[in-house]
PAVO-699198 format. One record per residue (C-alpha): x, y, z negated. Coordinates in steps of 0.02 Angstrom, whole numbers, plus 32768, in hexadecimal, padded with zeros to 4 digits. Each point is the difference from the previous one (the first is absolute). Layout:
// PAVO-699198
    px    py    pz
     X     Y     Z
...
This chain:
// PAVO-699198
    px    py    pz
  8290  7E4E  8262
  7F6B  8075  8009
  7F43  7FF1  8000
  7FB3  7F61  8047
  7F7A  806C  8050
  805C  80A3  8025
  7F79  8046  8074
  7F66  7F91  8008
  7F85  802D  7F76
  7F80  7F7F  803A
  8081  7F75  7FF3
  802C  803A  7F51
  7F48  8001  7FCE
  7FE9  7F4F  8043
  8096  7FC7  7F9A
  7FBC  8057  7F65
  7F58  7FAA  8017
  8055  7F57  8016
  805C  8014  7F5A
  7F60  8027  7FA0
  7F89  7F7D  803F
  7F7F  801C  7F78
  7FF2  80B7  8033
  800F  7FE5  80BC
  7F48  800B  802D
  7FE2  8098  7F92
  8096  805A  8048
  7FCC  7FDF  80B3
  7F53  8042  7FD9
  804E  8099  7FB0
  8073  801C  8094
  7F79  7FF2  8085
  7F89  8065  7F95
  807E  8088  7FD4
  7FAC  809A  7FB8
  7FC6  8082  807C
  7FE6  8080  7F75
  8086  8045  7F8F
  800A  8089  7F7E
  8069  8098  802C
  8035  806F  7F6F
  8050  80A5  8032
  801D  80B3  7FC8
  7F63  8069  8005
  8052  8078  807A
  802D  7F70  8075
  80B9  802B  7FFE
  8045  7F4F  7FF2
  80AA  7FE2  8050
  8013  7F49  7FCC
  7F85  7F6F  8008
  801C  7F7A  7F7B
  7FB7  7F55  8026
  7FCD  7FBB  7F56
  7FDB  7F47  8010
  802B  7FEB  7F47
  7F9A  8077  7F95
  8044  7FDD  7F52
  809F  7FD1  7FA6
  80B4  802B  8029
  7FED  7FE4  80BC
  7F84  8090  8005
  8077  806C  7F99
  8097  7FDB  806F
  7FA6  8046  8098
  7FB1  8097  7FAE
  807D  8039  7F7C
  8084  803F  807C
  7F7B  8069  8057
  7FB1  8056  7F6B
  7FE1  80B8  8022
  800D  7FE2  80BB
  7F66  8014  806F
  7FD3  7F49  801A
  7F68  7FA4  8040
  7FE0  7F52  7FBB
  7FA7  7F76  805F
  7FB8  7F6D  7F9E
  7F76  7F7F  8009
  7FA4  8047  7F69
  8002  80A2  7F9A
  809C  8014  7F97
  7FF1  8075  7F69
  8088  8080  7FDE
  805D  7FD3  809D
  8054  80AB  800C
  8003  80A8  7FA9
  7FA0  809A  8037
  7F55  801A  804A
  7FD4  7F66  8065
  7F70  7FBF  8068
  7FD9  7F4D  802F
  7F98  7FBF  808E
  7FD8  7F5D  8059
  8059  7FF6  80A7
  8027  7F89  808C
  80AD  7FEB  8048
  7FC8  8062  8098
  7FDA  8099  7F93
  80B2  8018  7FC5
  8041  8069  808F
  7F78  8084  7FE6
  8008  7FFF  7F42
  80BD  8005  7FE7
  803E  805E  809A
  8099  8047  7FA7
  8040  7F5A  7FBC
  80AF  7FDF  8041
  8025  7F59  7FAE
  7FAF  7F64  7FB9
  8049  7FAB  7F65
  7FD1  7F4E  7FD3
  803D  7F53  7FD0
  7FDF  7FC2  80B0
  7F76  7FD9  807C
  7FD4  7F4F  7FC7
  7F6A  8034  7F94
  7F65  805F  8036
  802A  80B1  7FC9
  80B3  7FFA  803C
  7FC6  7FB7  80A4
  7F87  8090  801D
  807D  8085  7FCD
  808D  7FBE  806C
  7F8C  7FE9  8095
  7FD2  80B7  7FED
  80B7  8031  7FF6
  8030  7F95  8095
  7F7C  8044  8075
  8020  80B5  7FCF
  80BD  8001  7FF1
  800B  801E  7F44
  8098  7FC2  7FA1
  7FE9  7F5A  7FA7
  805B  7FDF  7F5C
  7FFA  7F58  7FA6
  803B  7FF5  7F4C
  8053  7F61  7FC0
  7FAA  7FC7  7F60
  8051  7F57  7FDC
  808D  7F8C  8030
  8006  7FD2  80B8
  7FF9  7F4B  8039
  7FFB  7FC2  80B4
  7F44  7FEE  7FE9
  7FE5  80BB  7FEB
  7F7A  8044  8076
  804A  8060  8094
  800F  80BB  8001
  7F80  8061  8067
  8039  8035  80AE
  806E  809C  7FFC
  8007  8000  7F41
  8088  804A  7F92
  8025  7F90  7F6B
  802C  8047  7F55
  806C  7F75  7FBA
  804D  7FD6  7F58
  80AF  7FE3  8045
  8065  8001  80A0
  7FFB  7F42  8002
  7F42  8002  7FF4
  7FF5  8085  8088
  8068  7F95  8076
  7F9F  7F61  7FD5
  7F55  8052  8016
  8026  804D  80A9
  8067  7F73  804D
  7FC4  7FD5  80AF
  7F9E  80A1  8015
  8033  808F  8071
  7F66  806A  7FDD
  8014  8016  7F44
  807B  805D  7F91
  8029  8000  7F47
  8053  8060  7F75
  802E  7FD8  7F4D
  7F98  8051  7F76
  801D  7F85  7F71
  7F82  7FA7  7F93
  7F8A  8059  7F8A
  7FE5  7F5D  7FA2
  80B8  7FE1  7FDF
  8026  80B6  7FDB
  7F79  8001  7F7A
  8044  7F5E  7FB7
  80B0  8045  7FF9
  7FCC  8092  7F92
  7F9F  7F90  7F88
  8085  7F83  7FC7
  7FD1  7F71  7F8D
  805E  802B  7F62
  7FE2  7F54  7FB7
  8034  7FA1  809D
  8067  7F6B  7FD0
  803B  7F5D  804E
  7FCB  7FAF  7F5B
  7F4A  8037  8012
  7F80  7F83  8044
  8015  7FD5  80B8
  7F6B  8019  8075
  7FDD  7FBE  80AF
  7F98  8078  8069
  7F76  7FA3  805C
  7FE0  8014  80BA
  7F86  7F74  8028
  7F9D  807E  8067
  8093  801E  8075
  7FE5  7FD3  80B6
  80B8  8004  802F
  802E  7F5A  7FAE
  7F9D  7F5C  7FF1
  7F92  7FFE  7F66
  8044  7F55  7FD3
  80B1  8043  8007
  7FD5  8096  7F94
  7FAB  7F90  7F80
  8092  7F86  8000
  807D  808C  7FE5
  7F9D  804F  7F73
  7FD8  7F5F  7FA4
  80AF  7FB9  8010
  804F  80A1  7FC3
  7F8E  8011  7F6A
  8012  7F47  7FD4
  80BD  8002  800A
  8020  80A8  7FAB
  7F6D  8011  7F89
  7FCC  809F  8059
  7F51  8049  7FF1
  7F9A  8009  80A0
  7FB3  80AA  8025
  7F72  7FEF  8080
  7FF4  8085  8086
  7F62  806A  7FED
  7FC3  7FB3  80A4
  8005  7F50  7FB9
  7F47  7FFE  7FD4
  7FC0  7F87  8085
  7FC3  7F54  7FCC
  809B  7FA4  803F
  8076  8072  7FA0
  7F9A  7FF3  7F60
  8000  7F43  8010
  80BD  8002  8018
  8015  806A  7F65
  7F9B  7F85  7F97
  8067  7F6D  803E
  80A1  8059  7FD1
  7FC0  802B  7F54
  7FD2  7F4A  7FE2
  80B3  7FD5  802F
  8045  8078  7F7F
  8022  809C  8067
  7FD9  80A3  7FA7
  7F9E  8080  8065
  8007  80BA  7FE1
  7F4B  8036  800C
  801B  80A5  7FA6
  7FE9  806B  809B
  807F  807D  7FBE
  805B  8065  8087
  80A1  7FB3  803E
  8058  80A4  7FDB
  7FEB  7FDC  7F45
  8051  7F53  800C
  80AC  7FFD  7FAF
  8037  7F4C  801A
  8058  7FB5  8097
  7F96  7FD9  8099
  800D  7F8F  8097
  7F96  7FEB  809C
  8006  7FC0  80B2
  7FFB  80A9  8057
  7F9E  8077  7F91
  8017  80BC  8002
  7FFD  7FEA  7F43
  80B2  7FBE  8008
  8042  80A7  8041
  7F8C  8061  7F8E
  8046  7FA4  7F69
  80B3  8016  803C
  7FE3  80BB  8013
  7FCA  8005  7F49
  809B  7FA2  7FC8
  7FA5  7F5C  7FE3
  805D  7F61  8036
  7FAA  7FC7  80A0
  801A  7F6B  8073
  7FB5  7FA2  8093
  7FDA  7F47  8007
  7FB7  7F94  808B
  8048  7F53  8025
  8041  7FE7  80B2
  7FD4  80B0  803A
  7FDC  8017  80B9
  807C  806C  8061
  7F8E  8099  7FFE
  7FF5  7FFA  7F43
  80BD  7FF6  7FEE
  800F  8097  8073
  7F7A  8059  7F99
  8060  7FDF  7F5E
  80A0  8040  8050
  7FAD  809E  8046
  7FC2  802F  7F53
  8099  7FBC  7FA5
  7F92  7F8C  7F98
  8067  7F82  7F9E
  7FD2  7F48  7FE7
  7FE0  7FBB  7F53
  809C  7FBA  7FAF
  8076  808D  802D
  800E  80BA  7FE4
  7F59  805E  7FFB
  7FC2  806C  808E
  8055  80AC  7FFA
  7F95  809B  7FEF
  7FCF  803E  80AD
  8041  80A8  8039
  7F85  808E  7FE5
  806C  8090  803B
  7F77  8061  8057
  7F63  8050  7FB9
  7F7C  7F9C  805F
  7F71  8078  7FDD
  8062  8094  8042
  8041  7F9F  8096
  7F51  7FC5  8031
  7FBC  80B0  7FED
  808B  8049  806C
  7FE5  7F7E  8088
  7F44  801E  8005
  8017  80BD  8009
  807F  7FEC  808B
  7F97  7F8A  806A
  7F5C  805A  7FE3
  804D  8097  8055
  801A  7F9F  80A0
  7F73  8006  807D
  8028  7F5E  805C
  8070  7F68  7FF6
């Protein structure tokens, strides 16, 4: 099993729209009215060798792209100005996608999370038409509903299993294993107070498009009702329907964790349908499980690929973090940025 849409980005976008009906109109407007102007931040001397497509301008996803490249001559493309994006003397200017070839002539590679958002789309289109290397960094667990890789991309994957899954059915893309920055960081910050006797928490995913909302709600409510677990809403569960669901559960006696504290500080056991938080907790030594009644075949394959263990048995083992992801990403970018064409 691989991606449902291994090549067709438009088909993936149509599926994504269909799973978020409330946002469908806004997303279509955004897609057809994609920005024609971007912000390009680059070294004052114009010596950039790598172009980073920064669709996410804050939080860990920004850090995972930029941290491996610190002290390298990078240009950063974004939709709006991003403060302190890189060290050294920098200049920023408004640009169109058509300006990139003249402004970053020495760039040998593009690094991004993919071409499914505006900045990544512009950066990969530039790389494709000019023969630059295209690197796509994995930033979460891969389901069959992952957007397809850009044409001629090189994927930087968490594991060999993920690399095979991500590239299945494609003869124009390649991949290598670099590991996960998220899981590597979790492994070096173990939860000293982790205990199977600590309060159990179910990690919410009502925002997830991969499974029916009704099924996600049924799994969460049933688990919390039967085990006494606390429900921890995902940060994206701020829409009216999710807030209404939360109130119903509270009236039925379910405790909600509204603390907003980082998951990395949570010491008690966790469970979820398919959350990255399960592996993050396992990496920290926290008992972690998956739970979703009557899982579809793709979800069972997903659990097996990540060695996630169902509730009621042994907890999920800590994932392997044998490589240094930051160093591996840096080495791959340096290697590919020295190549003049695919």
